[in-house]
Phi, psi and omega in degrees: 000322183294339179289334186226063187298327183294327181295326188256018176277126179297159179216128178254129179233111192051243182254017177253125178247120178268137182280343176204182188260013182264127183240135167269111182282169180288127178223125178301147184234334191060029175269339187295157173290162182300333180274003177089012179259168178283144163253166187297320178304322181297316177294316179302322179301312179290323180300320180302321182286331174289315177301327181283001172100004182301135184288313181226124177251121178255116182293141182310160190301134188247136184285129179252356182213089185266136002265353190297333182259010189285153183220124176094163184299312171230140183214141173299151180234153177214034184267356169204171190291343183294346179269352183297317181303316179295320178294323178294319176303318180295309183298322178297318181295317183287322177298329182295342177257010174087007178274146165272154188228128174242171176218139178266123177257142192204150169238125187283338180060231181294345177271010182300147181285116187299328183297342180254359185272352179053039176088353180289151178279131178294165184244157180196190175288321183220197183259032182262124177301153181281351175203162179302128180081001181284172180295143177279120181272170171254147178293139177291141170283158184301318181295330176290322178300313182293328177294320179292324176304315179297324179294324174300314179297318179298318180295319179296322177297320177295321178300316180296317180292331181279000174098009176291151181267348188197159174230140179247132175264126179270114180235028180225190169057033174070023171269183195303310181296324174298324180292340172270322183289327188269130175293347174301323185251325190274106178245021184290156178242006177266199183288357176255013180214165177099260184289160176305320180298319180290319179294333179275353189299316181300310180298323178297316178298321179296313180301313182294322179295316180296317180297322180294332181276315188272347178085184190278351188252000187259121184292142175241131177247143177239120176258135184209163178265102184292316173245125183268345175053037175224147178296125182087000178267179180289135169269174177302319179297320177298318182293321177300324176290317178301321183293342175300333180265357188238344191284337177298136179073358174264133184261328181232126176258108183267103191269102177251199184204159165085161173240184181303319184278002173229036189298339179294349175257356171266310176255094196295140171287165185288346180276355179273134187288164177305128174068026186298338182273358191296339178297329178291313179299321179299317180297319179294315182296317181296326182279321190249344177066018180268164171300126188236142181243139175234166180208183177119084175058032179282109183238319186275132175301325179297315178296320179299313179300317183294322178299316180291318180297322179288345183079019179294325182205167179255336182228147183241116178270121180239089185283282181298332177300326179273342168293313181290318186225086179296339182262024182307311184295311183298318181294316180294319183295330185252015173082022179251036180304327181293344179257016176292131174267086188284140171298137179259009176057038178280335175065024183273298185285328184276303185274306187294318179300317185282310189280315185273327189245359179058030176264164167295152180289155170214191187214138179298319187259346180238102185283355180219103182277349189254321188246353177052249188258017182297336179301334182294343178284345183274064184293140179292144182268340181234152180299125180231125176263130179238132173246128178246129179251108181118122183252035170281191184293323178294313180297319180292321177298317179296316182296314180296315181301314181297316180294324183291342176256011171105002177287154169269122191236137170237128179245129176254133174229127184294323181280170179285339181236156176274163174127333175059215184297327178301317179294323179296310183298325182293351175289338177290135185303328181274359183239013187298335181299335180299332179305332184299331182285306175299327176301314179297314182298321179296317177298324179295319179299327184291344179275354192246106182288341180265015176242116180255125182249127180243106180261168179064025185222125174274116183293142172232174186296327180295316178299316182294316181300321182299338181271356178050059186284152168266331180223135173242128178249118177264121181218056189270005168080206186224166179226157182301142176277119184232089182290166183282072178264139183308126176084346186297306184288335178286329185263331192292121171065016180278156179305132180079002183283165174243009184246130189221159171263174179297325180290328174302320179289309187293324184275351181220046188301328181297339179274355184239048183244020172259125185240315186299129177078001184272137172259122185244133174234133183236126175262120181116114183256028174272198184300315184293313180299319180292328175298319179292317177302314179300316182304314183276318184295322182284352184242021167088019174301146185296317182211132178234130179236146177229138186239127184218133181290328184279166181291339184233149170278147170058036185295337181260005178286156170295157189297323182292313180296319181296316178300315179297316180295318180294326176294318177297315180301318181291311184293326182268006175054048176289136176284117185253124177239090177269166185050040184232129184255141173282126181250332180201143176253121176250175187294332184223017181196154172256134171266129186226167180221128177239107187063238178265356184271127175248136179206175182240147176240104181285156180206159167270327175222129177241139182235130178256110186232073186262023178098187184235156175230151181302144178235105182218071187296338183264357192301316182299314180290328177293317180296321178294317178298316181298321180294320183286330188245015180053047178250132177287129177242124184237131177252126185227165173069209184293338178288344173273311177198130182292114183218222182251167179302322184302324181290319178293323178297314179298315181291328175297316178291328181292356174301339176304322181296318179294317180299316180298320180294315180294319181295318179295321179297314180298321182295324183281326189249012173264133183234142175250143184241000000 
């Protein structure tokens, strides 16, 4: 705690006292029931973050006007009193762990979820969609604006009655109030459009209505997009002017950023540094002197401390960071910083699952958002030996999980270091944040005396047999997919060649640090190919080309990464050849075909990045051994199917199911005489 005193300094806002400066901001989950009420998992999710020491938990945005204001596939509701009992259960549970609790009330406007509108046209300030290709809304009539203002007040009153300590008004991120504040959307010519004062009028009415309902002692927070990062949108200077009409009666200014069409700056990519947005909060704080909150990839306690020490902000919002590590506060406070399970900002389980796929959120690095470490209580009753082959993230998660429930575990890793493909990818400068996950897993292994790790050793059947395993976990990862294309195997990675695979780059990055004047050609427009394009395009290569058979680049990427990559491709003027097939690999050029057109793409360096395929050389012999000796054999991660880290993490934790089955079998069929 003494290392980071600013983080643990209490703060009183009206009659709410926070025990520290860490805030869980509102993040949609898709956990709610279809009727907008809480289910138990949803409450358990928030309870974990309260148990972990978070000072202020702000419940994800809650609908105050159903269905016109609804957002997301499933969303909590607060549009009538029947939702108060469930909300009260939540606040009581979180208060019991010493957390203060806020709730974000919101009207989605033009961003409303179409599936709940029953064919009705969404509403907004004007007829401008909230994102490219979005539904065209109709402008609200004045009497409708005043009716919605009253609904904000009613929702805030319910929040107060349900035991919340604070209420947050969402006025950013392309929701209704943002659609009035931003000139991107607001084309009105009445008293709600035009000048900054007029564009701020709706939000001003909402603030005043809420204050009249909740009284003088109840804190109000306002979240807004300080920089909209869109052409024609509000800049930081514009927002500072708007706030002149909004700061009265607001106690906390929650300084966020971006609109729907610049969402990669709202849900930050992994290449953005810790606390990168704090300059915005600093500008707001310096002008208005109010309690100010910042966010943006805050993962490191050192970075958090520095933001507070500089006076950039008073509160630190750690959204995805607390999804990944609900015990962030407790671990930092008690000297366990080395065991932080830091968010790697991959945006797959949290953002992409919810926004693009309408799934409940999950997490790449945290396989259980609801029960955290409760699985460790399920100790095995009988001695169980587990052998894990492969020390990547999937293998380490399986090994740690098995050891933590009492199994005797041996892990074999062929390389000298643990981490697997995650460690390899993290060598790229824009992907270094991925290192945090294998770092955490390695620290976790060090806590386990019943886990033996053997590195620099390729496991064989004799070694495995000698350990008399009950369970064998194969997690040997993946290798580049190299189809039989003319010239590919003859040119790839040979002495003096100019043609390389992704592993040639990752394992010898120091040899690939010449950029100026270089012509780069990359075959494969998936995640791996785009990583190579980004590496060279962002560092000044003269010309970068990418070749992809499908109509789109990065079709399997999460939405945030894809948006960022497409922006990079456009800004760096990358030559894009989609629906184009590689026909031959030559020493200094790729021969390709687009429809009936055949042409060549010359290069100084060519990279073939056609994806990955499972690599499991021992599987046949392991399965045969398992069949003969009644040993469970489990294949997980990329050695099962080349996918993402999140899949291997989940499968690594799922080793619990196999352990429970083996333990139950031993318990039933072991006899003492």
